[in-house]
Jmol script that loads the backbone (N, CA, C; Angstrom):
load data "model"
ATOM      1  N   VAL A   1       0.841  -0.994   0.246  1.00  0.00           N
ATOM      2  CA  VAL A   1      -0.054  -0.139   0.233  1.00  0.00           C
ATOM      3  C   VAL A   1       1.107   1.467   0.089  1.00  0.00           C
ATOM      4  N   GLN A   2       0.435   2.349  -0.676  1.00  0.00           N
ATOM      5  CA  GLN A   2       1.271   3.626  -0.814  1.00  0.00           C
ATOM      6  C   GLN A   2       0.088   4.385  -0.536  1.00  0.00           C
ATOM      7  N   LEU A   3       0.672   5.350   0.070  1.00  0.00           N
ATOM      8  CA  LEU A   3      -0.140   6.746   0.530  1.00  0.00           C
ATOM      9  C   LEU A   3       0.436   7.928   0.365  1.00  0.00           C
ATOM     10  N   GLN A   4      -0.311   8.883   0.083  1.00  0.00           N
ATOM     11  CA  GLN A   4       0.304  10.031  -0.903  1.00  0.00           C
ATOM     12  C   GLN A   4      -0.702  10.959   0.318  1.00  0.00           C
ATOM     13  N   ALA A   5      -0.257  11.850   1.176  1.00  0.00           N
ATOM     14  CA  ALA A   5      -0.926  13.005   1.940  1.00  0.00           C
ATOM     15  C   ALA A   5      -0.877  14.009   1.297  1.00  0.00           C
ATOM     16  N   SER A   6      -1.836  14.967   1.201  1.00  0.00           N
ATOM     17  CA  SER A   6      -2.063  16.399   0.714  1.00  0.00           C
ATOM     18  C   SER A   6      -3.114  16.958   0.902  1.00  0.00           C
ATOM     19  N   GLY A   7      -3.070  18.707   0.766  1.00  0.00           N
ATOM     20  CA  GLY A   7      -3.892  19.438   1.091  1.00  0.00           C
ATOM     21  C   GLY A   7      -3.240  20.328   1.848  1.00  0.00           C
ATOM     22  N   GLY A   8      -2.156  20.492   3.034  1.00  0.00           N
ATOM     23  CA  GLY A   8      -1.670  21.573   3.766  1.00  0.00           C
ATOM     24  C   GLY A   8      -1.332  22.695   2.911  1.00  0.00           C
ATOM     25  N   GLY A   9      -1.058  23.630   3.612  1.00  0.00           N
ATOM     26  CA  GLY A   9      -1.040  24.694   3.388  1.00  0.00           C
ATOM     27  C   GLY A   9      -0.600  25.775   4.433  1.00  0.00           C
ATOM     28  N   MET A  10      -0.673  26.931   3.787  1.00  0.00           N
ATOM     29  CA  MET A  10      -0.651  28.231   5.081  1.00  0.00           C
ATOM     30  C   MET A  10      -2.209  28.854   5.329  1.00  0.00           C
ATOM     31  N   VAL A  11      -2.626  28.715   6.623  1.00  0.00           N
ATOM     32  CA  VAL A  11      -3.739  29.284   6.417  1.00  0.00           C
ATOM     33  C   VAL A  11      -3.945  29.937   7.707  1.00  0.00           C
ATOM     34  N   GLN A  12      -5.236  31.002   7.893  1.00  0.00           N
ATOM     35  CA  GLN A  12      -5.413  31.803   9.277  1.00  0.00           C
ATOM     36  C   GLN A  12      -5.928  30.994  10.018  1.00  0.00           C
ATOM     37  N   ALA A  13      -5.933  31.275  11.720  1.00  0.00           N
ATOM     38  CA  ALA A  13      -6.933  30.772  12.428  1.00  0.00           C
ATOM     39  C   ALA A  13      -8.036  31.007  12.222  1.00  0.00           C
ATOM     40  N   GLY A  14      -8.806  29.967  12.319  1.00  0.00           N
ATOM     41  CA  GLY A  14     -10.141  29.956  12.122  1.00  0.00           C
ATOM     42  C   GLY A  14     -10.431  29.201  10.717  1.00  0.00           C
ATOM     43  N   ASP A  15      -9.929  29.279  10.020  1.00  0.00           N
ATOM     44  CA  ASP A  15     -10.139  28.624   8.590  1.00  0.00           C
ATOM     45  C   ASP A  15     -10.562  27.092   8.680  1.00  0.00           C
ATOM     46  N   SER A  16     -10.987  26.354   7.798  1.00  0.00           N
ATOM     47  CA  SER A  16     -10.738  25.721   7.470  1.00  0.00           C
ATOM     48  C   SER A  16      -9.775  24.625   6.488  1.00  0.00           C
ATOM     49  N   LEU A  17      -9.594  23.381   6.748  1.00  0.00           N
ATOM     50  CA  LEU A  17      -8.689  22.384   5.787  1.00  0.00           C
ATOM     51  C   LEU A  17      -9.207  21.405   5.567  1.00  0.00           C
ATOM     52  N   ARG A  18      -9.251  20.526   4.402  1.00  0.00           N
ATOM     53  CA  ARG A  18      -9.307  19.304   3.998  1.00  0.00           C
ATOM     54  C   ARG A  18      -8.302  18.426   3.466  1.00  0.00           C
ATOM     55  N   LEU A  19      -7.506  17.314   4.610  1.00  0.00           N
ATOM     56  CA  LEU A  19      -6.378  16.974   3.832  1.00  0.00           C
ATOM     57  C   LEU A  19      -6.776  15.593   3.313  1.00  0.00           C
ATOM     58  N   SER A  20      -6.378  15.110   2.465  1.00  0.00           N
ATOM     59  CA  SER A  20      -6.259  13.766   1.706  1.00  0.00           C
ATOM     60  C   SER A  20      -5.424  13.291   2.075  1.00  0.00           C
ATOM     61  N   CYS A  21      -5.725  11.638   1.855  1.00  0.00           N
ATOM     62  CA  CYS A  21      -4.525  10.158   1.972  1.00  0.00           C
ATOM     63  C   CYS A  21      -5.410   9.877   1.004  1.00  0.00           C
ATOM     64  N   ALA A  22      -4.276   9.530  -0.296  1.00  0.00           N
ATOM     65  CA  ALA A  22      -5.224   8.896  -1.351  1.00  0.00           C
ATOM     66  C   ALA A  22      -4.136   7.379  -1.467  1.00  0.00           C
ATOM     67  N   ALA A  23      -4.636   6.445  -1.393  1.00  0.00           N
ATOM     68  CA  ALA A  23      -4.188   4.987  -1.127  1.00  0.00           C
ATOM     69  C   ALA A  23      -4.119   4.019  -2.682  1.00  0.00           C
ATOM     70  N   SER A  24      -3.065   3.664  -2.977  1.00  0.00           N
ATOM     71  CA  SER A  24      -2.529   3.002  -3.840  1.00  0.00           C
ATOM     72  C   SER A  24      -2.208   1.768  -3.612  1.00  0.00           C
ATOM     73  N   GLY A  25      -2.117   0.799  -4.903  1.00  0.00           N
ATOM     74  CA  GLY A  25      -1.382  -0.648  -4.682  1.00  0.00           C
ATOM     75  C   GLY A  25      -2.180  -1.482  -4.210  1.00  0.00           C
ATOM     76  N   ARG A  26      -3.698  -1.143  -3.049  1.00  0.00           N
ATOM     77  CA  ARG A  26      -4.698  -2.325  -2.997  1.00  0.00           C
ATOM     78  C   ARG A  26      -5.640  -1.322  -2.625  1.00  0.00           C
ATOM     79  N   THR A  27      -7.197  -2.399  -2.651  1.00  0.00           N
ATOM     80  CA  THR A  27      -7.959  -1.537  -1.553  1.00  0.00           C
ATOM     81  C   THR A  27      -7.925  -1.478  -0.561  1.00  0.00           C
ATOM     82  N   LEU A  28      -8.540  -1.030   0.277  1.00  0.00           N
ATOM     83  CA  LEU A  28      -8.653  -0.660   1.891  1.00  0.00           C
ATOM     84  C   LEU A  28      -9.877  -1.405   2.705  1.00  0.00           C
ATOM     85  N   SER A  29     -10.355  -1.940   1.930  1.00  0.00           N
ATOM     86  CA  SER A  29     -11.649  -2.562   2.578  1.00  0.00           C
ATOM     87  C   SER A  29     -11.604  -3.134   3.517  1.00  0.00           C
ATOM     88  N   THR A  30     -10.412  -3.831   4.131  1.00  0.00           N
ATOM     89  CA  THR A  30     -10.108  -4.278   5.443  1.00  0.00           C
ATOM     90  C   THR A  30      -8.868  -3.572   6.222  1.00  0.00           C
ATOM     91  N   TYR A  31      -9.123  -2.156   5.717  1.00  0.00           N
ATOM     92  CA  TYR A  31      -7.703  -1.516   7.091  1.00  0.00           C
ATOM     93  C   TYR A  31      -8.092  -0.484   7.733  1.00  0.00           C
ATOM     94  N   ARG A  32      -7.283   0.252   8.024  1.00  0.00           N
ATOM     95  CA  ARG A  32      -7.449   0.950   9.041  1.00  0.00           C
ATOM     96  C   ARG A  32      -6.714   2.165   8.661  1.00  0.00           C
ATOM     97  N   VAL A  33      -7.281   3.106   8.949  1.00  0.00           N
ATOM     98  CA  VAL A  33      -6.265   4.393   8.085  1.00  0.00           C
ATOM     99  C   VAL A  33      -6.453   5.555   9.425  1.00  0.00           C
ATOM    100  N   GLY A  34      -5.368   6.015   9.441  1.00  0.00           N
ATOM    101  CA  GLY A  34      -4.739   6.629  11.022  1.00  0.00           C
ATOM    102  C   GLY A  34      -4.330   7.876  10.486  1.00  0.00           C
ATOM    103  N   TRP A  35      -4.704   9.090  11.040  1.00  0.00           N
ATOM    104  CA  TRP A  35      -3.655  10.193  10.782  1.00  0.00           C
ATOM    105  C   TRP A  35      -3.134  10.721  12.265  1.00  0.00           C
ATOM    106  N   PHE A  36      -1.901  11.188  11.653  1.00  0.00           N
ATOM    107  CA  PHE A  36      -1.182  11.956  12.640  1.00  0.00           C
ATOM    108  C   PHE A  36      -0.608  12.975  12.308  1.00  0.00           C
ATOM    109  N   ARG A  37       0.281  13.570  13.483  1.00  0.00           N
ATOM    110  CA  ARG A  37       0.793  14.691  12.902  1.00  0.00           C
ATOM    111  C   ARG A  37       2.105  15.212  14.169  1.00  0.00           C
ATOM    112  N   GLN A  38       3.205  16.063  13.474  1.00  0.00           N
ATOM    113  CA  GLN A  38       3.961  16.542  14.242  1.00  0.00           C
ATOM    114  C   GLN A  38       4.535  17.806  14.313  1.00  0.00           C
ATOM    115  N   ALA A  39       4.327  18.296  15.547  1.00  0.00           N
ATOM    116  CA  ALA A  39       4.533  19.728  15.545  1.00  0.00           C
ATOM    117  C   ALA A  39       5.902  20.293  15.602  1.00  0.00           C
ATOM    118  N   PRO A  40       6.550  21.144  15.184  1.00  0.00           N
ATOM    119  CA  PRO A  40       7.632  21.457  15.487  1.00  0.00           C
ATOM    120  C   PRO A  40       8.689  21.374  16.979  1.00  0.00           C
ATOM    121  N   GLY A  41       9.268  21.112  17.004  1.00  0.00           N
ATOM    122  CA  GLY A  41       9.960  20.322  18.670  1.00  0.00           C
ATOM    123  C   GLY A  41       9.535  19.180  18.947  1.00  0.00           C
ATOM    124  N   LYS A  42       8.170  18.802  18.678  1.00  0.00           N
ATOM    125  CA  LYS A  42       7.421  17.785  19.462  1.00  0.00           C
ATOM    126  C   LYS A  42       7.311  16.470  18.992  1.00  0.00           C
ATOM    127  N   GLU A  43       6.991  15.027  19.612  1.00  0.00           N
ATOM    128  CA  GLU A  43       6.729  14.386  19.061  1.00  0.00           C
ATOM    129  C   GLU A  43       5.498  14.198  18.179  1.00  0.00           C
ATOM    130  N   ARG A  44       5.381  13.051  17.767  1.00  0.00           N
ATOM    131  CA  ARG A  44       4.331  12.468  16.592  1.00  0.00           C
ATOM    132  C   ARG A  44       2.955  12.312  17.677  1.00  0.00           C
ATOM    133  N   GLU A  45       1.931  12.953  17.070  1.00  0.00           N
ATOM    134  CA  GLU A  45       0.863  12.566  18.065  1.00  0.00           C
ATOM    135  C   GLU A  45      -0.486  11.943  16.853  1.00  0.00           C
ATOM    136  N   PHE A  46      -1.139  11.131  18.060  1.00  0.00           N
ATOM    137  CA  PHE A  46      -1.919  10.581  17.048  1.00  0.00           C
ATOM    138  C   PHE A  46      -3.377  11.054  16.759  1.00  0.00           C
ATOM    139  N   VAL A  47      -4.089  11.914  15.792  1.00  0.00           N
ATOM    140  CA  VAL A  47      -5.255  12.307  15.609  1.00  0.00           C
ATOM    141  C   VAL A  47      -6.286  11.800  15.925  1.00  0.00           C
ATOM    142  N   GLY A  48      -6.297  10.507  15.054  1.00  0.00           N
ATOM    143  CA  GLY A  48      -7.674   9.619  14.668  1.00  0.00           C
ATOM    144  C   GLY A  48      -7.443   8.564  14.052  1.00  0.00           C
ATOM    145  N   HIS A  49      -8.687   7.866  13.733  1.00  0.00           N
ATOM    146  CA  HIS A  49      -8.196   6.880  12.704  1.00  0.00           C
ATOM    147  C   HIS A  49      -9.956   6.382  11.962  1.00  0.00           C
ATOM    148  N   ILE A  50      -9.718   5.646  11.232  1.00  0.00           N
ATOM    149  CA  ILE A  50     -10.908   5.418  10.403  1.00  0.00           C
ATOM    150  C   ILE A  50     -10.826   3.698  10.264  1.00  0.00           C
ATOM    151  N   TYR A  51     -11.751   3.430  10.338  1.00  0.00           N
ATOM    152  CA  TYR A  51     -11.805   1.641   9.886  1.00  0.00           C
ATOM    153  C   TYR A  51     -12.697   1.827   8.382  1.00  0.00           C
ATOM    154  N   TRP A  52     -12.089   1.336   7.232  1.00  0.00           N
ATOM    155  CA  TRP A  52     -12.526   1.512   6.202  1.00  0.00           C
ATOM    156  C   TRP A  52     -13.920   0.946   5.859  1.00  0.00           C
ATOM    157  N   SER A  53     -14.111  -0.352   6.631  1.00  0.00           N
ATOM    158  CA  SER A  53     -15.100  -0.910   6.387  1.00  0.00           C
ATOM    159  C   SER A  53     -16.158  -0.581   7.583  1.00  0.00           C
ATOM    160  N   GLY A  54     -17.605  -0.422   7.532  1.00  0.00           N
ATOM    161  CA  GLY A  54     -17.965   0.496   8.185  1.00  0.00           C
ATOM    162  C   GLY A  54     -17.874   2.036   8.629  1.00  0.00           C
ATOM    163  N   GLY A  55     -16.750   2.312   8.538  1.00  0.00           N
ATOM    164  CA  GLY A  55     -16.092   3.812   8.640  1.00  0.00           C
ATOM    165  C   GLY A  55     -16.652   4.485  10.089  1.00  0.00           C
ATOM    166  N   ASN A  56     -16.529   3.524  10.801  1.00  0.00           N
ATOM    167  CA  ASN A  56     -15.951   3.848  12.226  1.00  0.00           C
ATOM    168  C   ASN A  56     -14.674   4.423  12.588  1.00  0.00           C
ATOM    169  N   THR A  57     -14.910   5.705  13.559  1.00  0.00           N
ATOM    170  CA  THR A  57     -14.012   6.574  13.931  1.00  0.00           C
ATOM    171  C   THR A  57     -13.645   6.891  15.292  1.00  0.00           C
ATOM    172  N   TYR A  58     -12.353   7.225  15.185  1.00  0.00           N
ATOM    173  CA  TYR A  58     -11.750   7.473  16.834  1.00  0.00           C
ATOM    174  C   TYR A  58     -11.173   8.926  17.039  1.00  0.00           C
ATOM    175  N   TYR A  59     -11.261   9.213  17.679  1.00  0.00           N
ATOM    176  CA  TYR A  59     -10.510  10.553  17.421  1.00  0.00           C
ATOM    177  C   TYR A  59      -9.767  10.960  19.016  1.00  0.00           C
ATOM    178  N   ALA A  60      -8.478  11.507  18.824  1.00  0.00           N
ATOM    179  CA  ALA A  60      -7.557  11.626  20.172  1.00  0.00           C
ATOM    180  C   ALA A  60      -8.427  13.001  20.764  1.00  0.00           C
ATOM    181  N   ALA A  61      -8.571  13.023  22.310  1.00  0.00           N
ATOM    182  CA  ALA A  61      -9.280  14.110  23.010  1.00  0.00           C
ATOM    183  C   ALA A  61      -8.852  15.482  22.838  1.00  0.00           C
ATOM    184  N   SER A  62      -7.777  15.448  22.356  1.00  0.00           N
ATOM    185  CA  SER A  62      -7.287  16.686  21.815  1.00  0.00           C
ATOM    186  C   SER A  62      -7.809  17.499  20.459  1.00  0.00           C
ATOM    187  N   VAL A  63      -8.078  16.854  19.399  1.00  0.00           N
ATOM    188  CA  VAL A  63      -9.074  16.874  18.351  1.00  0.00           C
ATOM    189  C   VAL A  63     -10.534  16.802  18.307  1.00  0.00           C
ATOM    190  N   LYS A  64     -11.136  16.227  19.363  1.00  0.00           N
ATOM    191  CA  LYS A  64     -12.180  15.872  18.980  1.00  0.00           C
ATOM    192  C   LYS A  64     -13.330  17.068  18.935  1.00  0.00           C
ATOM    193  N   GLY A  65     -13.859  17.273  17.686  1.00  0.00           N
ATOM    194  CA  GLY A  65     -14.597  18.161  17.898  1.00  0.00           C
ATOM    195  C   GLY A  65     -14.850  19.135  16.818  1.00  0.00           C
ATOM    196  N   ARG A  66     -13.368  19.159  16.315  1.00  0.00           N
ATOM    197  CA  ARG A  66     -12.887  19.998  15.240  1.00  0.00           C
ATOM    198  C   ARG A  66     -12.300  19.120  14.163  1.00  0.00           C
ATOM    199  N   PHE A  67     -12.188  17.951  14.314  1.00  0.00           N
ATOM    200  CA  PHE A  67     -11.461  17.089  13.432  1.00  0.00           C
ATOM    201  C   PHE A  67     -12.457  16.192  12.874  1.00  0.00           C
ATOM    202  N   THR A  68     -12.674  15.777  11.750  1.00  0.00           N
ATOM    203  CA  THR A  68     -13.720  14.862  11.274  1.00  0.00           C
ATOM    204  C   THR A  68     -12.731  13.846  10.113  1.00  0.00           C
ATOM    205  N   ILE A  69     -12.598  12.838  10.420  1.00  0.00           N
ATOM    206  CA  ILE A  69     -11.881  11.808   9.148  1.00  0.00           C
ATOM    207  C   ILE A  69     -13.198  11.027   8.743  1.00  0.00           C
ATOM    208  N   PHE A  70     -13.074  11.080   7.408  1.00  0.00           N
ATOM    209  CA  PHE A  70     -13.918  10.230   6.713  1.00  0.00           C
ATOM    210  C   PHE A  70     -13.443   9.910   5.241  1.00  0.00           C
ATOM    211  N   ARG A  71     -14.051   8.682   4.349  1.00  0.00           N
ATOM    212  CA  ARG A  71     -13.321   8.249   3.686  1.00  0.00           C
ATOM    213  C   ARG A  71     -14.343   8.054   2.581  1.00  0.00           C
ATOM    214  N   ASP A  72     -13.762   8.156   0.775  1.00  0.00           N
ATOM    215  CA  ASP A  72     -14.425   7.971  -0.234  1.00  0.00           C
ATOM    216  C   ASP A  72     -13.842   6.496  -0.791  1.00  0.00           C
ATOM    217  N   ILE A  73     -14.809   5.623  -0.690  1.00  0.00           N
ATOM    218  CA  ILE A  73     -14.330   4.367  -1.234  1.00  0.00           C
ATOM    219  C   ILE A  73     -14.178   4.096  -2.615  1.00  0.00           C
ATOM    220  N   ALA A  74     -14.686   4.814  -3.464  1.00  0.00           N
ATOM    221  CA  ALA A  74     -14.529   4.739  -4.836  1.00  0.00           C
ATOM    222  C   ALA A  74     -13.165   5.677  -5.099  1.00  0.00           C
ATOM    223  N   LYS A  75     -12.634   6.305  -4.087  1.00  0.00           N
ATOM    224  CA  LYS A  75     -11.245   7.325  -4.678  1.00  0.00           C
ATOM    225  C   LYS A  75     -10.344   6.392  -4.152  1.00  0.00           C
ATOM    226  N   ASN A  76     -11.047   5.572  -3.113  1.00  0.00           N
ATOM    227  CA  ASN A  76      -9.755   4.842  -2.467  1.00  0.00           C
ATOM    228  C   ASN A  76      -8.728   6.099  -1.379  1.00  0.00           C
ATOM    229  N   THR A  77      -9.600   7.000  -0.977  1.00  0.00           N
ATOM    230  CA  THR A  77      -8.930   8.055  -0.435  1.00  0.00           C
ATOM    231  C   THR A  77      -9.456   8.328   1.213  1.00  0.00           C
ATOM    232  N   ALA A  78      -8.814   8.545   1.985  1.00  0.00           N
ATOM    233  CA  ALA A  78      -9.362   9.226   3.581  1.00  0.00           C
ATOM    234  C   ALA A  78      -8.872  10.376   3.587  1.00  0.00           C
ATOM    235  N   TYR A  79      -9.864  11.150   4.415  1.00  0.00           N
ATOM    236  CA  TYR A  79      -9.549  12.843   4.561  1.00  0.00           C
ATOM    237  C   TYR A  79      -9.585  13.026   5.781  1.00  0.00           C
ATOM    238  N   LEU A  80      -8.888  13.921   5.971  1.00  0.00           N
ATOM    239  CA  LEU A  80      -9.031  14.617   7.549  1.00  0.00           C
ATOM    240  C   LEU A  80      -9.632  16.277   7.342  1.00  0.00           C
ATOM    241  N   GLN A  81     -10.555  16.527   7.960  1.00  0.00           N
ATOM    242  CA  GLN A  81     -11.343  17.854   7.743  1.00  0.00           C
ATOM    243  C   GLN A  81     -11.298  18.050   9.077  1.00  0.00           C
ATOM    244  N   ILE A  82     -10.514  19.493   8.946  1.00  0.00           N
ATOM    245  CA  ILE A  82     -10.045  20.338   9.925  1.00  0.00           C
ATOM    246  C   ILE A  82     -10.887  21.639  10.119  1.00  0.00           C
ATOM    247  N   ASN A  83     -11.601  22.277  11.442  1.00  0.00           N
ATOM    248  CA  ASN A  83     -12.215  23.019  11.605  1.00  0.00           C
ATOM    249  C   ASN A  83     -11.704  24.219  12.716  1.00  0.00           C
ATOM    250  N   SER A  84     -11.937  25.462  12.015  1.00  0.00           N
ATOM    251  CA  SER A  84     -11.341  26.487  13.471  1.00  0.00           C
ATOM    252  C   SER A  84     -10.210  25.957  13.769  1.00  0.00           C
ATOM    253  N   LEU A  85      -9.517  26.120  12.626  1.00  0.00           N
ATOM    254  CA  LEU A  85      -7.827  26.244  12.872  1.00  0.00           C
ATOM    255  C   LEU A  85      -7.176  26.545  14.013  1.00  0.00           C
ATOM    256  N   LYS A  86      -6.233  26.016  14.731  1.00  0.00           N
ATOM    257  CA  LYS A  86      -5.689  27.180  15.495  1.00  0.00           C
ATOM    258  C   LYS A  86      -4.197  27.294  15.385  1.00  0.00           C
ATOM    259  N   PRO A  87      -3.324  28.327  15.898  1.00  0.00           N
ATOM    260  CA  PRO A  87      -1.700  28.316  15.483  1.00  0.00           C
ATOM    261  C   PRO A  87      -1.403  26.818  16.327  1.00  0.00           C
ATOM    262  N   GLU A  88      -1.963  26.469  17.209  1.00  0.00           N
ATOM    263  CA  GLU A  88      -1.200  25.174  17.948  1.00  0.00           C
ATOM    264  C   GLU A  88      -1.545  24.425  16.861  1.00  0.00           C
ATOM    265  N   ASP A  89      -2.480  24.657  16.026  1.00  0.00           N
ATOM    266  CA  ASP A  89      -2.902  23.250  14.650  1.00  0.00           C
ATOM    267  C   ASP A  89      -1.504  23.249  14.254  1.00  0.00           C
ATOM    268  N   THR A  90      -0.589  23.842  13.671  1.00  0.00           N
ATOM    269  CA  THR A  90       0.397  24.128  13.172  1.00  0.00           C
ATOM    270  C   THR A  90       1.146  22.605  13.318  1.00  0.00           C
ATOM    271  N   ALA A  91       1.476  21.774  12.238  1.00  0.00           N
ATOM    272  CA  ALA A  91       2.133  20.556  12.196  1.00  0.00           C
ATOM    273  C   ALA A  91       2.644  20.031  10.917  1.00  0.00           C
ATOM    274  N   VAL A  92       3.294  18.776  10.807  1.00  0.00           N
ATOM    275  CA  VAL A  92       3.563  18.011   9.838  1.00  0.00           C
ATOM    276  C   VAL A  92       2.014  16.730  10.002  1.00  0.00           C
ATOM    277  N   TYR A  93       1.423  17.223   8.772  1.00  0.00           N
ATOM    278  CA  TYR A  93       0.300  15.777   8.887  1.00  0.00           C
ATOM    279  C   TYR A  93       0.759  14.346   8.182  1.00  0.00           C
ATOM    280  N   SER A  94       0.261  13.283   8.540  1.00  0.00           N
ATOM    281  CA  SER A  94       0.538  12.066   7.617  1.00  0.00           C
ATOM    282  C   SER A  94      -0.339  11.252   7.768  1.00  0.00           C
ATOM    283  N   CYS A  95      -0.328  10.087   7.102  1.00  0.00           N
ATOM    284  CA  CYS A  95      -1.297   9.383   7.290  1.00  0.00           C
ATOM    285  C   CYS A  95      -0.862   7.636   7.153  1.00  0.00           C
ATOM    286  N   ALA A  96      -1.545   6.675   7.803  1.00  0.00           N
ATOM    287  CA  ALA A  96      -0.939   5.463   7.964  1.00  0.00           C
ATOM    288  C   ALA A  96      -1.971   4.854   7.616  1.00  0.00           C
ATOM    289  N   ALA A  97      -1.331   3.129   7.327  1.00  0.00           N
ATOM    290  CA  ALA A  97      -2.310   2.020   7.235  1.00  0.00           C
ATOM    291  C   ALA A  97      -1.904   1.231   7.685  1.00  0.00           C
ATOM    292  N   ALA A  98      -2.959   0.079   8.334  1.00  0.00           N
ATOM    293  CA  ALA A  98      -2.784  -0.998   8.724  1.00  0.00           C
ATOM    294  C   ALA A  98      -4.034  -2.192   8.980  1.00  0.00           C
ATOM    295  N   PRO A  99      -3.163  -3.325   8.532  1.00  0.00           N
ATOM    296  CA  PRO A  99      -4.492  -4.202   8.462  1.00  0.00           C
ATOM    297  C   PRO A  99      -5.284  -4.346   9.798  1.00  0.00           C
ATOM    298  N   GLY A 100      -6.347  -4.237   9.750  1.00  0.00           N
ATOM    299  CA  GLY A 100      -7.365  -3.987  10.841  1.00  0.00           C
ATOM    300  C   GLY A 100      -7.200  -3.581  12.310  1.00  0.00           C
ATOM    301  N   ALA A 101      -6.959  -4.106  12.991  1.00  0.00           N
ATOM    302  CA  ALA A 101      -6.224  -3.466  14.559  1.00  0.00           C
ATOM    303  C   ALA A 101      -5.107  -3.629  14.601  1.00  0.00           C
ATOM    304  N   SER A 102      -4.189  -3.480  13.619  1.00  0.00           N
ATOM    305  CA  SER A 102      -2.542  -4.130  13.921  1.00  0.00           C
ATOM    306  C   SER A 102      -2.188  -3.132  14.134  1.00  0.00           C
ATOM    307  N   PRO A 103      -0.786  -3.111  14.083  1.00  0.00           N
ATOM    308  CA  PRO A 103       0.079  -1.612  14.132  1.00  0.00           C
ATOM    309  C   PRO A 103       0.502  -0.980  12.478  1.00  0.00           C
ATOM    310  N   TYR A 104       0.352   0.161  12.744  1.00  0.00           N
ATOM    311  CA  TYR A 104       0.449   0.983  11.497  1.00  0.00           C
ATOM    312  C   TYR A 104       1.545   0.578  10.961  1.00  0.00           C
ATOM    313  N   THR A 105       1.480   0.078   9.602  1.00  0.00           N
ATOM    314  CA  THR A 105       2.345  -0.490   8.640  1.00  0.00           C
ATOM    315  C   THR A 105       2.869   0.102   7.490  1.00  0.00           C
ATOM    316  N   TYR A 106       2.022   0.881   6.882  1.00  0.00           N
ATOM    317  CA  TYR A 106       2.349   1.785   5.791  1.00  0.00           C
ATOM    318  C   TYR A 106       1.738   3.293   6.388  1.00  0.00           C
ATOM    319  N   TRP A 107       3.138   3.716   5.734  1.00  0.00           N
ATOM    320  CA  TRP A 107       2.924   5.378   6.121  1.00  0.00           C
ATOM    321  C   TRP A 107       3.312   6.254   5.131  1.00  0.00           C
ATOM    322  N   GLY A 108       2.516   7.300   4.794  1.00  0.00           N
ATOM    323  CA  GLY A 108       2.496   8.266   3.539  1.00  0.00           C
ATOM    324  C   GLY A 108       3.737   9.391   4.226  1.00  0.00           C
ATOM    325  N   GLN A 109       4.232  10.215   3.125  1.00  0.00           N
ATOM    326  CA  GLN A 109       4.885  11.415   3.758  1.00  0.00           C
ATOM    327  C   GLN A 109       3.925  12.399   4.161  1.00  0.00           C
ATOM    328  N   GLY A 110       4.541  13.203   5.021  1.00  0.00           N
ATOM    329  CA  GLY A 110       3.537  14.435   5.380  1.00  0.00           C
ATOM    330  C   GLY A 110       3.130  15.669   4.847  1.00  0.00           C
ATOM    331  N   THR A 111       2.297  16.128   4.882  1.00  0.00           N
ATOM    332  CA  THR A 111       1.758  17.480   4.367  1.00  0.00           C
ATOM    333  C   THR A 111       1.672  18.670   5.341  1.00  0.00           C
ATOM    334  N   LEU A 112       2.362  19.474   5.552  1.00  0.00           N
ATOM    335  CA  LEU A 112       2.580  20.747   6.216  1.00  0.00           C
ATOM    336  C   LEU A 112       1.387  21.548   6.077  1.00  0.00           C
ATOM    337  N   VAL A 113       0.642  21.935   7.516  1.00  0.00           N
ATOM    338  CA  VAL A 113      -0.036  22.482   7.805  1.00  0.00           C
ATOM    339  C   VAL A 113       0.683  23.741   8.762  1.00  0.00           C
ATOM    340  N   THR A 114       0.185  24.971   8.148  1.00  0.00           N
ATOM    341  CA  THR A 114       0.784  26.338   9.176  1.00  0.00           C
ATOM    342  C   THR A 114      -0.334  27.046   9.492  1.00  0.00           C
ATOM    343  N   VAL A 115      -0.704  27.228  10.448  1.00  0.00           N
ATOM    344  CA  VAL A 115      -1.738  28.250  10.958  1.00  0.00           C
ATOM    345  C   VAL A 115      -1.075  29.035  11.278  1.00  0.00           C
ATOM    346  N   SER A 116      -1.553  30.861  10.904  1.00  0.00           N
ATOM    347  CA  SER A 116      -0.816  31.748  11.294  1.00  0.00           C
ATOM    348  C   SER A 116      -1.840  32.541  12.583  1.00  0.00           C
ATOM    349  N   SER A 117      -1.922  33.202  13.235  1.00  0.00           N
ATOM    350  CA  SER A 117      -3.071  33.933  14.030  1.00  0.00           C
ATOM    351  C   SER A 117      -3.386  35.178  13.716  1.00  0.00           C
TER     352      SER A 117
END
end "model"
wireframe off; spacefill off
backbone 0.3
color backbone group
């Protein structure tokens, strides 16, 4: 599975942004796709995940309510919708995939989100 994250950019506080994670190599029907972020000087942080089959999602407490993960099965693409962006959301956002509930095996490169106040 190859993953390609995109959609990052420079935005202002309060804006919304949608990140994409396009998968190739196989369908994700039995996979889980997770989103992570890494702010400058900080460790990577889990944001949330979605189970492809059924679309069940789970979010870290720190982002719950502003972040939404969904997928387009036909496009084999997962999305991370971020609303009411804050400067502290500035980070490199990346996606990962794993079969079922197993540890993440496949990682995409990150996309940078910069939020100015």
